[in-house]
N, C-alpha and C positions, 0 to 999 in steps of 0.2 A: 339098393339104389337103382334108380332107373337107368335104363341105357340111354346114350346120346350119340347121335350120328356125326362123325367128324366131317371136315371139309374134304376128306378123301373121296366122299360119296361120288359115283358116276352116274347116278340116277337110272340105274338098270331095273330097279323095281323088284328085285328078288326078296328083299326083305319085307316090303309091304305085303306081298302074297303069303309070306311065311308066318307073319304075326297071328297068334291065335286070338287076340282081343282087338285087332283092328286099331292099334295105337299108333300106327305109322302112316303118315300122309306125306304126299308131295309138297315140298317147300320151295322156296326161292333158291334154285341151284342145287338144292340137295333135299333128301328126304328128312323129315323130323318125326320125333317121337314124342307123344304126349306122356310126360312124367306121371301124371295123374292116373293114366290108364294102363301103362306098362306094368306088367306083372314079373319082370325080371327073368324071363324064361331062357333068353339067350338064343332063341330060334333064329332071330334076325343076324346075329352075329355068326351063326353056323352056315349060313347061306351066302353071305356077302363075299363077292370075288376080291374086295379090295380091303376088307377088315375095317370098315368104316364105323360100325356100331361098337361103341365101347361102354362097358359099365362104368358108371360115374361115382 
């Protein structure tokens, strides 16, 4: 199941830089993950300072 970024996102950009498949992009007020591109590696969750990316 693809990861999804919660409203806890603080727009720091750490997850976008960590994603190996470039599935993460800046959205309106938070980063978003393209579920079609996400490979469920969890790299984004590992670097997020507020634990915003969650496995759906």
